[in-house]
N, C-alpha and C positions, 0 to 999 in steps of 0.2 A: 831474884837469883841472877847472878852475872853469867853471861854466855861463856861457853868453854873456850879456853885459849887455843889459838891456832898452832898446831904442832909442826907445821911444815918447816918453819925456820930451823927448829931443832933437828928434824929428820934429815934436812940437807947437810947437817954437819956429820952425819954417820957415814961410814964407809959402806960400799956395796954389799960386802959379805954380811955385815951386821944387819943391814936392811933386809937382806934375803932371809936370814934366820928368823927375824921378827915376823916377816910376812908368812913364812912357811909355818911357823908355830900357830899363828892366827888361823891360817887356812885349815890346819888340822882340827881346830875347834869349830870352824864355820864351813859347813858343806857347800853353801852357796858361793862363798868366796873361792873355795877350792875349785869348784866347777868352772867359775869364771876364769881363773888362772889357767886351768887345763885347756880351755878353749883358746886363750891367747897363745899358749905354748904351741898348740897344734897349728894355729895360723902362722906363727912366726917360723916354725921349723919346717912347715910343709909336711908334717908327719901324718900321712893319710891313715896309717894304722891306728893312731891315737883317735882320730875322728871316728873310725869304725868302732873302736872300743866305747866311745861315748854313745854311739847309736845302740850298741849292745845293751848298755845299762838303761837306756830309755825304754826299750821294749818291755822290760820287766816291771815298769811302773804302771800306776792307774791312768785313766784317761786324761785327766787334767795335767798330772805330772808328766805324762808321756808327751802331751802337746807342747808343754813348756820346754822340755829337754830336746825334743826334735826340732823345735824352733831355734834352739841354741846351736844345734848341729848345722842347720841351714845357714845361720849367721856365720858359722865357721867356714862353710863352703863358699859363701859369698865373699868373705874377706880374702880367702885364698885366691879366688878368681880375680878379685879387684887388684890384688897384689901381684898378679901375673905369675902365680906359682907354676913351676915346671912340672909338678906332679900331675899324673893322669887322674883327674877328679871325676871323670865320667862314671866309672864303676860305682864309686861311693854315692854319687848323686842318683844314679839309677836305683841303687839299693834303697836309698831314702824314699824315692817315689814309690817303689814297690811296697816298702814297709808301711808307709802312711796309707797307701791304697788298701792294704789288707786290714789295717786298724779301722779305717773309715768304713769299710764294708761290714766289719764286725760290730762296730760301736755306733755307727751313724754319726751325723754331724751335731752332736750335743756338746756339753761343756768342753771347751778347749778349742773350738773352731778348727777342727781337723781339715775342713775344706779349704780354709785359707792356707794352711801349711802345705796342703797337697798342691795347690796352684803355684805356690812359691817354689816348691820342690821341682815341679815340671819346668818352670822358667830357668831355674839354676841348672837343671840337667841339660837343657837346650844350650845354655852358655858353655857348659863343660864339654859338650859334644862339638861345639863350634871350635873351642880351643884345641881339643885333641880328638879329632873324629874317630869314632869306633868303626867297626866293619859296617858299611852302609846297609847291606842287606839284612844283617842281624838287627840293626836299629829299626829298619823298616818292619821287620817281623814283630818287634816289640810294640811298635805303634799300632800295627794291625791288631795284635792281640788285645791291647788296652782298649782300643776303640770298639772293636766288634764283640769281644768276649768279656769286657770288664763290667763293673757295676754301674757304668754311666758317668763315672768321674775318675780321673780327670778328663777334660775335653782337650785334645791335642790341637794346637795351631801349627800346621805344617810349615808356615813361614818361619817359625822359630827354629825349626830343625832342617830347613832346606839346604843350608850350606853343608851340614854334616851328612845328609842323605845323598846329596849329589845326584847325578843322573841314574846310577844303578838303584839307589834306594827309592827314589821317586817312581822309577819305572816299575819296581816291585809292588809298591802301594797301588799304583794305577792299575796294574794287572788284577789285583784282588778286587779293587773297586769296580772295575768293568765286569768281573765275574759275578759279583753280588748284584749289580744292577740288572744283569741279564737273567739271573736266576730267581731273585727274590721278589715276592709280592710286597704289599704294604706291611710295615712293621719296623722294629728297631734297626735291624741290619740295613734295610734300604734307606732309612733316614740318615744313618751314619754314612753310608756310601754316597748319598747325594751331597752331604755336607763336604766330604773329603773330595768329591769330584770338583766342586766349586773351588776349594782351596788349591787343588792341583792345577787347575786352569790359571789361577792367579799366580802361583809360584812359577809355573812354566812359561808365563808370559803369553798364554794362548788367548789373545784378546777376543777373537771371533768366537772361540769356544765358550769363554766366560760370558760374553754377551748373549750367546744362545741359551746358556744355562739360566741366566737371570731372566731372560725374556720368557722362558717357559714357566716361570713362577706365576702364581696368581697376581694380578695387577695391584701393586702398592706403590705409594710415593717413594718410600725408602729404597725399594728395589730399583725403580726407575732412576733415581738419583745416583745410585751406585753405578748403573750403566753409564750415566753421564760422566762420572768421575773416571771410570775405566777408559772411556773413549778419549777424554781430555788428557789423561796421563800418557796415552799412546800417541798423542799429537793429532788425533782425528777430531779437530775442533768443530768442523762443520757438521759432522755426524752427531757430536755431543749436543750442539745447540739445537739441531733438529729434534733430537730425542727429548731434550728438556722441554721444548715447546709442546710436544705431544703429551709428555707426562703431566705438565701443569695445566693443560687444556684438554682433558680427556673427552669432553663432549663437543668439541669444536666441529662445526659443520660448515664447510666452505661452499658457498653457492658459486658454481661455475657459470661464467657469462655465456650467453647464447652466441651463436655465430653472427655477429653484426659488425658494422664498421667500427674500427677501434675508437675513434673519437666519440662516437655515439655511446659506445660501451663505457668509456671512462666517465662521460657526463652522467650516464644513468647510475653508475656505481657511486659517483660523487653525491648525487641527489639522495640515494639510499643512505649513504653515510651521514649526510647532514640531517636527515629525518630521524635516523636511529643510530647515533654515534656509538660504536662499540666494537668488540673484537671481530665479530663475524663480518660486519660491513666494512671494517678497516681491511681485513684480509682480502675480501672481494675487490675492493678498490685497489689494493696493492697489486694484485695479479693483473687486473685490466690495465692499470697505468704503466706497469713494468713492460707489458707487451707493446704498449704504444710509445714507450720511451719517455714517459711523462711522470715517472714515479717520484723523483727528487722533489719537484715542486709540490705535488699532491701530498707527499709524506709530511713535509713541513707544516702544511696547513692542517692536515688531519691530526697530527700529533699536538699541535697548538690547541686544537679544540678538545682533545682528550685530556690535556693538562688542565684546561679550564674546569672541566667537569670533575677531575680527580679531587678537587678541593671540596666537592659536595658531600663526600662520605666514603666509607670503607669500600663499598662495592665498586664505586668508580675508580678508586685508587688501585684496587686489585686489577681492574680491567686494564688500566694504563700499564701497570707493571708487566702483565702477561703479554700485552701487545709489544712492548719493547723487547721482551725476551724472545718472542717469535721473530722479531726483526733482526735477531742476532746482535742485540745491544745489551748484554747482561749488566754492564756497569751502570748504564742509564736506568735499567730496570731497578737495580738496587737503590740508586739515589732517589728514584721516584717513590719506591716503597718506603723509604725512611722519611722523605719530605712530606708525603701525603698520608702517612700513617696507615699503611695497608694492613690487612687482617693478619693476626698472628700466624695463620697457616701459610699465607703467601710469604711473609717474612722468613719463616722457617724454611720453606722450599728454596727461596733465593739464597739464604744463608748456607744451605747445603752446597750450592754451586760455588759460592764465593769463599768458603772457609779455607780451601787449600792455599789460596794466594793471599788472602786477607784475614788471617785467623782472629786478630784482635777485634776487628769490626763486628765479627759474628758472635763473639762470646756472649754478649748480653741477650741475644736472641735465643741461644740455646739454653741459657739459664732460665729465661722466662718459660721456655717449653718444658724444662724439668719441673718447675713449680706447678705448671698447669697439669702435668701428668700425675704428680704426687697428689694433687687435690682430688683427682678422680677416685682414689682409694680402692683400686682393684688390682689384682695380680698382674694382668697384662700391662697395665699402665706403669706399674712399678718396674716391670722388666724393661719396658721401653725407656723409662727414666734412667735406669742404670746404664743402658746403652748410650744415652745422651751424655751421661756423666763421663763415660769412658772417652767419648769424642771430645768433651770439654777438657779433659786432662791432656789430650794430645794437642788441642788448640792452644792451651796455655803454654805448653812446652815449646811449640813452634813460635809463639809470640814472645817467648823469653820471660814469662811470668809464672813459672811453676809454683812459686810460693803463694801466689794469689789463689791458685786452685786449691792448695792445701788448706788455706784459711777458709775459703768458701765451703769446701767439703766438710770441714770441722763444724762450721755453723749449721750447715744443712742437716748433718747427722744429729747434732745436739737438738735441733728443733723437731726432728722427726724420730727420735730414738725409740719411741714406743711403737713405731710401725715396724714390727719385726720382719714382715715379709719384704718390705723395702730394703732393710739392712741385709737380708739374705740375698736379694737380687744384686745389690751392690758388691757383696763379696763374690758372688758367682761371676761377676764381670771382671774379676781380678783387679779390683780397685782397693788399694790399701786404706783401711779405715783408721781414724785416730785411735791412739792407745787406749783411751777411756772406753772405747767400744770393743777393741780387739783383745784386750788383756784377759787372761784366764780368770782373774779375780772378778772382773766386771761381768764375765759371762756366767758366773755362778748364780 
């Protein structure tokens, strides 16, 4: 059978009115085409009432149809925002969030992936609020209601709404958060308040407050490294390096030299280092030699010895990388980590520190970490893998390679598509999945 002929050359010979009549007649017979044309009309004309009407029709449909139609409404809103529409889109975007939230609470996140649509709706509402800010205190009240009295989703990122909230809105949220923390014991409300308290400190630029909040959490490497990033972003590099050293060497014990003559003390510490070259003896040597004004010479010799040993295995390579980091030489620590093939955990810790300024270099490390987490096959590891994927997306964007992330994510999802909990965590992290996974038909 011969392929159908291309009608476009013929159609180009027709005048606009004839084409319009033909397309309109076909749209009357094809509801999907009509719906698509209605969306385009709403986008081009900036007719918000038309978009409201489309949302009205979506509510009357079943779950899968509702999800598809509300997704089309979100596409309309996004296109209108991208086109710089002068219309106030915030009320429609807010209504979309509220409608999807009600449907999500009623139906749960089964066929149609309402959770994905809800996350998209919140992001679009934040954009609409930034373009045409509503009353900041009313916006704050809505966020407070969603967070404290909602079904647990959506989870609001205050940074997305910070511009629209301004000082009055942020102050109103902070007042509520402070009241909840003062009055509530353990439970959902307190958990929400603690999360919002951390976000408020970030948005308001309260570095000391944010560091205090993070420091009060149970000790974890990711928390410590966030403290390092916060301090570095604030220009407090010496504090960042000192905290990084403590985070990566939590069991370090520095032997303080007894009160002796400095030269004798340096000689003794040097002997101890030569007998047991490692992080602790290096630190003791550094302190003694620095007091005696002999550290530069001692450091060169001590580091040369540690580099020789680093070739003997992973443990020694880790030791050298941590020593260099404690010395305030993070670039050298990274190079040593790569050259001597340090352990995956040390590579990951150093990549956390390096990712802000050298995103492309650290991408392979985070990809390896994602693979390792997925292989553990437990919910907590899947959640952490999704967090790492979100970071990878940001790193690829900063490195100018967003298409590489899209291709990488597509391959990863295809390889692990049967791991439904993993897919759920990726969606919860607000990472757009390939169409084969996110389409309503595939979800059936």
